[in-house]
C-alpha positions as CSV (number, residue, x, y, z in Angstrom):
1,M,174.8,160.3,230.7
2,A,175.5,164.1,230.9
3,R,177.3,164.7,234.2
4,K,175.9,167.6,235.8
5,R,178.2,171.1,236.4
6,K,179.3,172.2,239.8
7,G,178.2,175.0,241.0
8,R,175.6,177.9,240.7
9,P,174.3,179.0,236.8
10,I,175.1,182.9,237.0
11,H,174.4,185.2,234.1
12,G,176.7,188.5,234.0
13,W,179.6,190.4,234.0
14,L,181.8,191.2,237.1
15,I,184.2,193.6,237.4
16,I,187.4,192.6,239.4
17,D,190.2,195.1,240.8
18,K,192.9,192.7,239.9
19,P,196.1,192.6,242.7
20,L,200.0,192.6,241.8
21,E,201.6,189.0,241.8
22,V,197.8,187.3,241.4
23,T,197.6,185.7,237.7
24,S,194.3,186.3,235.8
25,T,193.7,182.8,235.4
26,Q,194.0,183.2,239.6
27,V,191.6,185.6,239.9
28,V,189.2,183.2,237.9
29,G,189.6,180.6,240.3
30,R,189.1,182.4,243.5
31,V,186.0,183.7,242.4
32,R,184.8,180.8,240.8
33,R,185.1,179.2,244.3
34,A,183.7,182.5,246.7
35,L,180.5,182.6,244.2
36,D,180.1,178.9,243.4
37,A,179.8,179.9,239.8
38,Q,179.1,177.2,237.4
39,K,180.6,179.0,234.3
40,I,183.5,181.3,234.9
41,G,185.7,183.7,232.6
42,H,187.8,186.5,232.2
43,G,188.0,189.2,229.1
44,G,191.8,190.1,228.6
45,T,194.6,188.9,230.6
46,L,196.4,191.1,232.7
47,D,200.1,189.8,233.5
48,P,201.0,189.4,237.3
49,L,203.4,192.5,237.5
50,A,199.6,195.0,236.4
51,T,196.8,195.6,238.6
52,G,193.1,197.3,237.5
53,V,190.4,196.2,235.5
54,L,189.6,192.9,234.9
55,P,185.9,191.4,233.1
56,L,184.9,188.2,234.4
57,A,182.1,186.9,232.3
58,L,180.0,184.9,234.2
59,G,177.3,182.0,233.0
60,E,175.9,182.9,229.3
61,A,178.1,186.2,229.4
62,T,180.7,184.0,228.4
63,K,179.5,184.3,224.9
64,T,180.1,188.1,224.5
65,V,183.4,188.1,225.3
66,S,184.7,188.8,222.2
67,Y,182.5,191.9,221.3
68,A,183.8,193.3,224.6
69,M,187.4,192.9,224.2
70,D,187.0,194.3,220.7
71,G,186.6,197.5,222.6
72,R,188.8,200.7,223.5
73,K,190.9,200.1,226.3
74,T,192.8,203.1,229.2
75,Y,195.6,202.0,230.7
76,R,198.0,204.4,232.9
77,F,202.1,203.3,233.2
78,Q,205.4,203.9,234.4
79,V,208.3,204.0,232.4
80,R,211.8,203.2,234.0
81,W,214.7,205.2,231.7
82,G,217.8,203.7,231.2
83,Q,217.3,200.0,231.4
84,A,215.9,197.3,228.8
85,T,215.2,194.6,230.4
86,S,214.3,190.4,228.7
87,T,210.8,191.1,229.5
88,D,210.2,194.6,228.7
89,D,208.7,194.8,232.4
90,G,210.3,194.6,236.0
91,E,210.1,191.2,236.3
92,G,213.1,190.3,233.3
93,E,216.7,190.7,233.6
94,V,218.9,193.6,232.9
95,I,220.4,193.5,229.4
96,E,221.2,196.8,228.0
97,S,221.7,199.8,230.1
98,S,222.7,203.8,229.3
99,D,222.9,206.7,231.5
100,L,220.8,208.8,229.2
101,R,218.2,210.0,230.8
102,P,215.1,212.0,228.2
103,G,213.9,215.2,229.5
104,Q,210.0,216.0,229.9
105,A,210.6,218.2,226.5
106,E,212.0,215.3,224.8
107,I,209.2,213.1,225.9
108,E,206.6,215.5,224.7
109,A,207.8,215.7,220.9
110,A,208.4,211.7,220.7
111,L,204.6,211.4,221.1
112,P,203.1,212.0,218.7
113,A,205.0,209.6,216.3
114,F,202.9,207.1,218.5
115,L,199.8,207.9,217.7
116,G,197.2,206.4,215.5
117,T,198.0,203.2,213.3
118,I,201.6,201.8,214.3
119,Q,203.7,198.5,213.6
120,Q,204.1,197.4,217.2
121,I,206.6,194.3,217.5
122,P,205.3,192.2,220.3
123,P,207.4,191.3,223.9
124,R,209.4,188.0,223.5
125,F,207.8,187.2,226.7
126,S,204.2,187.4,224.7
127,A,201.4,184.5,224.7
128,I,202.0,184.9,220.6
129,K,202.5,181.3,219.1
130,L,204.6,180.7,216.8
131,Q,204.2,177.3,215.2
132,G,202.2,176.1,217.8
133,E,204.4,176.8,220.6
134,R,204.1,180.5,222.7
135,A,206.6,182.9,222.5
136,Y,207.1,183.2,226.3
137,D,208.0,179.1,226.1
138,L,210.7,179.8,223.7
139,A,212.6,183.0,225.1
140,R,212.5,180.8,228.7
141,D,214.0,178.1,226.7
142,N,216.6,180.8,225.0
143,Q,215.6,180.4,221.6
144,D,216.0,182.8,218.4
145,F,212.8,183.9,217.0
146,E,211.7,186.8,216.0
147,L,208.2,188.3,215.9
148,A,206.1,189.8,213.2
149,A,205.2,193.7,213.3
150,R,201.6,194.0,213.8
151,S,199.5,197.3,213.5
152,V,197.7,198.6,216.4
153,E,195.5,201.9,217.7
154,I,197.0,204.0,220.1
155,Y,193.7,206.8,220.0
156,R,195.5,209.0,223.2
157,F,199.1,209.5,224.8
158,E,200.2,211.3,227.3
159,H,202.8,212.1,229.6
160,C,200.9,212.5,233.3
161,A,201.5,211.4,236.2
162,P,198.6,210.0,238.5
163,E,197.8,211.7,242.3
164,G,200.1,211.0,244.2
165,E,202.9,210.6,242.0
166,S,205.4,212.4,240.4
167,D,208.1,211.7,238.0
168,D,211.7,211.4,238.8
169,K,215.5,211.4,236.4
170,D,214.3,207.6,236.4
171,H,211.4,207.4,236.0
172,S,207.7,209.2,233.8
173,W,204.3,208.2,233.8
174,F,202.0,207.8,231.1
175,E,198.1,207.4,230.5
176,I,197.1,205.4,226.9
177,D,193.8,204.6,225.5
178,C,194.5,202.2,222.7
179,G,193.1,199.5,220.4
180,K,193.0,195.5,220.6
181,G,196.4,193.8,220.5
182,T,198.6,196.7,221.8
183,Y,201.1,195.9,224.2
184,V,202.1,198.3,226.5
185,R,205.5,197.0,226.9
186,S,206.2,197.2,223.7
187,L,205.1,201.2,223.5
188,A,207.8,201.7,226.5
189,R,210.7,200.0,224.8
190,D,210.1,201.3,221.6
191,L,209.3,205.3,223.1
192,A,212.6,204.9,225.1
193,R,214.5,204.0,221.7
194,N,213.0,206.9,219.8
195,L,214.8,209.0,222.7
196,G,218.0,207.4,222.3
197,T,217.9,205.3,225.4
198,F,216.6,202.0,227.3
199,G,213.2,201.7,229.2
200,H,210.7,199.2,230.4
201,V,207.2,198.9,232.4
202,S,207.7,199.8,236.2
203,A,204.1,199.7,237.1
204,L,201.2,199.4,235.2
205,R,197.3,199.7,235.7
206,R,194.1,199.0,233.2
207,L,191.8,201.6,234.0
208,S,189.2,200.4,231.3
209,V,188.2,197.9,228.9
210,G,185.6,198.4,226.2
211,P,182.6,199.3,228.3
212,F,184.1,198.5,231.8
213,H,185.7,201.1,233.8
214,E,187.8,201.6,237.0
215,E,184.6,202.7,239.2
216,D,183.0,199.6,238.1
217,A,185.3,197.1,240.0
218,I,185.7,195.7,243.0
219,S,188.5,194.1,245.1
220,L,189.0,190.8,244.9
221,E,189.4,190.8,248.9
222,S,186.1,192.4,249.2
223,L,184.2,190.1,247.0
224,E,185.3,186.8,249.2
225,A,184.0,188.6,251.9
226,L,180.7,188.5,250.3
227,G,180.8,185.0,249.6
228,H,177.4,183.5,248.2
229,S,175.5,186.3,249.6
230,P,173.4,188.2,247.2
231,A,175.0,191.1,248.1
232,A,177.7,189.2,245.6
233,L,174.8,188.9,243.1
234,E,174.1,192.6,243.3
235,L,177.8,193.9,241.7
236,L,176.9,191.7,238.7
237,L,176.3,193.9,235.6
238,P,173.6,192.8,232.6
239,V,175.2,190.5,230.0
240,E,174.6,192.9,227.3
241,T,176.8,195.3,228.7
242,A,179.6,194.3,226.8
243,L,176.8,194.5,223.6
244,D,176.8,198.5,223.8
245,D,178.2,199.0,220.7
246,I,176.2,196.4,218.3
247,P,172.9,197.5,217.0
248,A,170.1,196.3,218.9
249,L,167.1,194.7,217.1
250,A,163.6,194.3,219.0
251,L,162.2,190.8,218.3
252,S,158.1,189.7,219.3
253,E,158.2,186.3,221.0
254,T,157.2,184.1,217.7
255,E,161.0,185.7,216.0
256,A,162.5,185.6,219.4
257,A,161.4,181.4,219.6
258,R,162.5,181.0,216.0
259,L,165.9,182.3,216.5
260,R,166.4,180.0,219.6
261,S,165.9,177.5,218.8
262,G,168.3,178.2,215.3
263,Q,166.0,179.0,212.6
264,S,166.6,182.2,210.5
265,V,164.4,184.9,211.0
266,S,162.9,186.8,207.9
267,M,163.4,191.2,208.3
268,M,161.5,191.8,205.0
269,A,158.2,193.2,206.6
270,R,160.6,196.1,208.2
271,S,162.8,196.3,205.3
272,L,161.9,200.2,205.4
273,S,162.8,200.6,209.1
274,D,165.5,202.6,209.8
275,Q,167.1,200.3,212.1
276,V,166.9,197.1,209.1
277,R,168.0,200.0,206.3
278,A,171.0,200.8,208.3
279,L,172.3,197.4,208.6
280,N,174.7,196.1,205.7
281,S,174.8,192.3,204.8
282,G,177.2,190.5,207.3
283,S,176.8,192.6,210.0
284,I,175.8,191.4,213.6
285,V,173.0,192.6,215.4
286,F,171.8,191.7,219.3
287,A,168.6,190.4,219.0
288,R,166.1,190.8,221.9
289,T,162.7,190.6,223.6
290,S,161.0,193.0,226.1
291,D,163.9,193.4,228.7
292,T,165.3,189.4,227.8
293,P,168.3,189.1,225.3
294,V,167.6,186.4,223.1
295,A,170.9,186.0,220.4
296,L,173.8,187.4,218.6
297,A,172.9,187.3,215.2
298,R,173.9,188.3,211.4
299,Y,172.8,189.9,209.1
300,E,172.2,188.3,205.4
301,A,170.3,188.7,202.3
302,G,167.0,190.5,204.9
303,E,167.1,187.4,207.7
304,I,168.7,187.8,210.5
305,H,170.4,183.9,211.4
306,P,171.5,182.9,215.5
307,V,175.3,182.9,215.8
308,R,175.1,182.9,219.7
309,V,171.9,182.4,221.2
310,L,171.8,183.5,225.1
311,N,170.1,181.0,227.6
312,L,168.6,183.3,229.8
């Protein structure tokens, strides 16, 4: 007999404003205890030294995490000029230094080279796996290894300080919009090298992830103060919030029942509808009936096939 899962079956997205020096895993544990949630996971790890938007998926929302993480992300960060560290942020040891400090005009002139599709080598202290080992474990063991460059997308790169902050000789503030897999630490490191000096990230805040934004977030302390109350559950965003960029397809109750049971549903009767004509073979659609999410499904040869059924 299967063991009954502990906690309450809660479904939806909760956006936490992650505090400094707390790991993403620790946030998940604290929220699980605060809400007594059965199932919970985070969408996109933030380093302990980073703050900001950490989307948490509860219950059936965990099936939509990958779609949320494919969206754009916005970061605000500060670069400390003149120092390279072992981790490319303030947590590591200083391994190289320079007296050169770039001026504002030089910085502005360097930014366009980092827009669009660029090649980026991830930090040695990252979660990337090499032959089954995490890069950060290899780095901690002082092992010699190289990480391959990868393509990432930078949509916006601005030199701008947030309200109440300003640049000084040793520090500059930036904001970026970027695609999946971008390492801000690598961006700061490479920008500094491009300017003939060294640099590392000294402050980092994530402002948005896909459809989730800073204004959606609640502090961890505020959530814990609400505990198991109905007010805490009112903070949840619907499961389908992560699917805003995926074509929606309305089904009848009979069609929805077929998808939920793992069967395909023919779209031939709707082949002339704008919804179906816009689909390509292999397209993922978000199937729903009335106001209830049903499944993520793949369109192939005039039919949709269930990929992830949402039990709501």
